[in-house]
N, C-alpha and C positions, 0 to 999 in steps of 0.2 A: 338158605338163611339170609335174613336181611343184613345188609352191610351196615356196620356201625357208623354213625355220623361223626366225622372228625370235628372236634370242638375245643375251644380254649376261651380264656377270659377276653382276649383281644377280639376274637370272632364274635363273641356275645356282645361286646361293646359296640362293634361296628354295626351289627344288626339292629341294636337298640337305637343307634344314631340314625340310621337310614337303611331299611331293608333293601332298597334298590341298589345302594352302594355296596352292600354285602354281596348282592347277586353279581355285580360287575367284577368284584374282587375274587370271590370264591366259587362262583358257578361258571362265569365266563373266563375266570383266571386272568384278568387284565391287571397288570401290575400298576401300582401307584407311582407317581413321580417321586424322585428322591427328595427327602426333607432334611434340611441341615440339622434340625434338632434331634432327629433320629440318628444321624451320623455322629453328632457330638456325644449323645448318650451312649451309643454303641462303643465308641472309642474309650470312654471312661469305664464302661463295664469291662472291656477287655483288660484295662489296666488293673482294676480291682481283682479280676480273675488271676492275672499274672502275679500280683502281690501275694494273694492268699492261696495259691495253688498248693494243695496238701502234698503234692509229690515233690515240691521243692525242698531240698535239705535245709536251706536257710531262706529267710525273707530277703528280697532284693533291696539294694540300697536306693536312696532317692535318685542318684544319677542313672542307675539302671532302669528304674521305673520311668523316668523322663525319656530315656533313650528308647524304651519299648513303646511309649506313647507316640514319639515322633515317627518311628518306623511304621506303626499302624496308621497314623495320620497321613503320612506321605504316600501310602499305597494307592490312594485314589485322588483324582483331581477335584478342584473346588466344585465344578458343576456336577460331578458324579456324587458328591456329598449333598448337593442341593443348595449350596451357597450361591448367591447372586453374583459374586465377584471374588477375585483373589484376595482383595483387601478384607472382605468380610470373613473369608476363610482364615486369614491370618489372625483376626481378632478372636475367632473361635479357638485357634491353637493357643493363643496367649492365655485365654481363659482356662483352657484345660490344663496348661502348665501351672497356672496359679493355683488351681484346685488341688492338683496332685502335691505340689509343694506344701500347701497349707495342711493337707491331710497327713503328710509325714510329720509336719511340725506338731500336730495334735496327737497322732497315734504311733509314730515311728518307734518310740521307745517301749511300747507295750503291745506289739502285734501278738495276737493269739491265733493259733492254727484252728481253722474251722473243720467241720465234718466234711463239707463239700462246697464247691463253688460252681455256679452256672450248671446246676444239675438238671438235665432233661428228664422230667418225671412223667410217667404215663399211667393211665387208669382206664380200664374198660368197665363201664357200669351203666345200667339203665339205657342200653342202646347207644351209648356215647363212647367214643374213643377220645378221652381227654388228654391233653398235652399241656404241660406248663414248665417253664424254666424258672427254677428257684435260684435266685442270685447267690444266696449264701445260707447254709444251714449250720448252726452251732449246736453241739450236743451238750445238754445240761445235766445228764445223768438220769438214771431211772426211766429211760424211754422218753424223756422230755427233751424237746428241741425248741430252738428259736429260729424263726424264718426272718431273714433280713433282705429287704429289697432296696436297691440303690435308685435314687431319683436324681435327675439332672435338670429338670425344668426350672422355671422362674420361682415357683412356689411348690409346696408340697402340702397335701391335706389327706385326711382319711378317705379311702376309697373302699367302702364296705364290701362291694362285690368282689373286688380283687383280693382283699384280705380273706374273705370267706372261701374263695376258690383255692387260695394257698393252703388254708387249713384243711379243706376237703382233700386236696391232693396229698399233703404230707401225712395225714392220718389214715388214708385209705390206699395209697399206692404201694404195691408190693416192692417196687424198686427202692422207695424211701425206707421201708421196713428192713429190707435186706442191707441197706447202707448202715442203718443204726445197729443192726445185729452184728455187723463186722466190728463195731467198736464195743458192743455190749451184747454177747450171745444170749443172755438171759431174757432179753426184751421180747415180749409177745405183742405189744401194741404201742404204736407211736402216739405221743400226745404233744400237740403244739402248746407250749407254755407261753410264748410271747410272739407277737407279730410286730415287726418294726420296719419303718421306712427311714432310710438314711439319705438326707438331702445333701449331696456332695458340695454344691456351691456354697452352702452356709455351714457345713459340717455339723448339722443338727440331726439328732436321731429322735424320731417320734415313735413311741411304743404304744400298742393297743392291746386291749384285752381280747382273749379268744372269743369267738362267737359262741353264744349259748345254743343249746339244742333247738330252741324255738327259732332263733335267727338262722341257723343252718337249714332248718326245714323250710322256712319261707324262701330263703335264697335258692335252695335246690328246686323248689316248685317253679321259681322264676326261670331257672336254667332249663328245666324240662319244657316249660311253656315256649321259650325261644326256640328250642330244638324242634318242637312239634310244628311251629310256624314255618321253620326252614324246610322241614320234610314235606309240608303241605304246599310248598312253593308260594308262600305269601310274601311277595317282594314289592309291595306298593311303595312308591316314593314317599318320603317324609320331608318335603321341601321347607327350608327356613332360610331367610336371607343370608345370615352369616355362614351357615353351613354350605349352602349352594355356591356362594361367592368363591370359596376356595377349593371346591371339590374338583378332583382330577377328572371326573367322569361327566362333567357338565355338558360337554359337546356331544355326548351320545345318550344323555338322559332323556327319557320320554317327557319329562316335565318341560324341557326346553326344545326338543325336536318334534314332539307330537307323535312319535313313532316308537314302537317297542324295538329294542336292540336284540337281534337274534344271533349275534356273534359276527365274526369277520366275514362270513359268507353272505350276509345280507341283512336287510331290515324287514321287520314285520309290518303288519297292517297299521294304518294310522289310528292313533288313540283318539276316541271321540272326546270332544270338549276340551282338547288341549291345543293351544295355538301352534300353527305350523311355523317352521323357521322363517319363512318370508314375512310372516305377520309380526315377527319379533325383532327384525333388524333395527327398527327405529328406537327400540328400547333396550338394546344390548342383550337380547334374549332373556329378558326377565319373565317370570311366570305371569300368565294373564290374571288380572285382578278382578274380583267380583264387582257387580254393579255398585256404584256409589250410594251410600246411605244418605237419607235426609239429615239435616242438621239436628233435628229432634232425636232421631234414632241414634245418631252418633253420640249425642250428649248423654242420652240414657245409658248407652253401652259403656261409655267412659266412666260414668258415675258408678255403675255396678262393678266395673273392673277395678276402679280405685278402692271401693269399699272392700272387695274381696282381697286385694293386695294388702290393705291396712290390717285386715283380720289375720291374714297369713303372716304379715310382719310381726304382729304381736305374738303369735304362736311360735314363730321361728326365734324371736328374741328370747323368749322364755326357755326354749329348748337349748339354744346356744349357751345362755348363761348357766343353766343347770349342768350341761356337759363340761363347760370350761371349769366350773367350780369342782366338779367331780374329778377332773383330770389335774386340778390345781394349776391351771394355765391362766396367765395374765394376758397372753397374746397368742393368736393362732392365725394361720394363713389359709385362704382359699386359693383358687386359680387366678382370680382377678381382684380379690378384695382381702383385706385383713380385718381382724376383730381384736379390739383391746378392751379388757375388762378392768374397771376401777371401781371404787366405792364413792358414793356421794351421800351427803347428809340429807335426811328427810325430816322436816319439822311438822308436827301436828299439834293442834290445840283441841283437846277432847271436850272441854267445857265451853261450848260456844257462847252461851249467855254471859258467863262470867268474864270471858275474854273480851267481848264487845263492850261490856260495862267498864272494864279496865281501860280500854281504848278511849272511851268517852271521857272518863275521869282524867286521863292523861292528855286529853285534847289531841289525840292521834287518829281519831276515827276518820277525819276528813282526808288523811293521807292514803287511806286504803281504797277510796272510791267505793268499792263494794268489798266488805270484809269477808274474804275467802281465806282458806288455809294458806295459799301461796302469797296473797297480798299482805297478810299479817306477818308471815314468816319473813317477808322481804324487809320489814321494819327493823329486824335484828341486824341487818347489814346496811341500814340507812345511816349515813354519817350525820345527818341532821337530827336524828332522834337522840335525846339525852341518854347517857349511860344508865342512870338510875331507872329510867323508864324501861330500858331494855332488860334490866335485871328483873323487874316485876313481870315483864312478858315471859322471860325465860322460866320463871317459876311455874307458869301455866303450860309451858311447851314441853313436849316429849320429842327427843331427838334420837333418831336411829340412822344407821347406815344401810344403804341398799345398793345393789349392783347397778353400775352405769356402763352400758355397752356402747362402744363407738365403732362403727363400721366405716372404713375408708377404702377408696379405690387404690389399687396398686399402681405405682408410678410406671 
C-alpha cells in the first residue's frame, strides 16, 4: 500500500512559495532558523489556549494570564526566539503584555467557553494525511461551528486557501465530528457556519463566508495538484530577489551554489548553466542574469508590462470595491498595503450641444480650453465663476456618487 503523503496548509504554502525550499525543509528535514515573529505568535497562542482551556473550572484573571505569558516567554533566550538582541526581545515582551491587557479590557467581562482550543485535527483522504491545528472551535448548535484563528502579524487579510483548508478539515475530520457529538450526540454532520480571523494586536475580528461547493472543488484540485508535484519529485527552485534574500537555505541552494544538494553526506553533480560559487563572490552570490536587452527591446517590454499592469489594476480595483461593498467595509488591510473606500461625486452633462451653447452665452467657454465633461464640471468649483452661472450649469448637470478607492502603503 502506498504511504499517504503528510500534508498541511503550511506545507502547501511553502511548496507554492518555492519547491526547492520545500525539499530542503520536508525532504532533507533541514530546520529553518528561529524567527522572532513565530516565537511571538506562539507565545500569544499559548496564552489564548490558557485563557479558553475548556478544562479550567474558571477563566484565569488578567494577573494570572500575564504570569503565564511571562513564564512561557522566559523559557527561551532571545536568540532562541530569533530576536537580534535582548533589547528587541524586551520590546516583544512589552507588546505581548500590552495585547493581553487590552484583550482582557475588551473581553474579560464576557468570556465564553469554546468547544475546543488548539485542536490537532487529522484527515486521511485522496492519498493525503492532512493535519491542521484549529485555534478555537465554538459550537453554535445544530451541528454548526465557528472556526476562529488568531493572527499576530502587522496586518491581517483574507487567506482563501487557509480558510478553505479549515473548512475541509472541520467538516470532514472524524475527530472534529466526535468532538461536536460530545456536546450534541444527535449531530451527524458538522457544518462550518463562520470562519474568523482575530487580529490580536488590534483586537479586530474579521469574519468570512464559508466556501461554496465550487470554491471547495477548485481549492481541492489545487491541493491535489501540489501533492502530485511533490510525489513526482518536482522541486525546481523559484528564485525571486526578496524571497532568496531572506531564505535560510540560500547557502546550499543550487541557484547560488551551482550544485544539487544531496544531503549532509555530499553534493551532487554540477547543475548546467548555473554559476559556480567562485563566479559569484564579486556579486554576493546573486543569481546569474540573462544577457542585457537592447534599449528598444527593454522599452517595448516595459510598455507591454505597464499596459498589462494598468489593465490588471483596473480589474483589481473593480473586484476590491465590489467585495468591500459586499462586506460593508470602509477600510481593509493587506500584508503591506491598506485600502480605504469613500464616495466621490461624479458630474456629467448629457446634452453636450446645449451645454456648450450655455457656456458660450455665459462667456465661460474660454475657461474650459477644450469643453470636456471634467473641464466643464470644474467650473462648478471655480470661485471666479458667478453663482448665477453655476446655477444654470447645475440645471444641465447630473450628479452621482461613485466609489473612490485609495490604496496606501503600510508604514
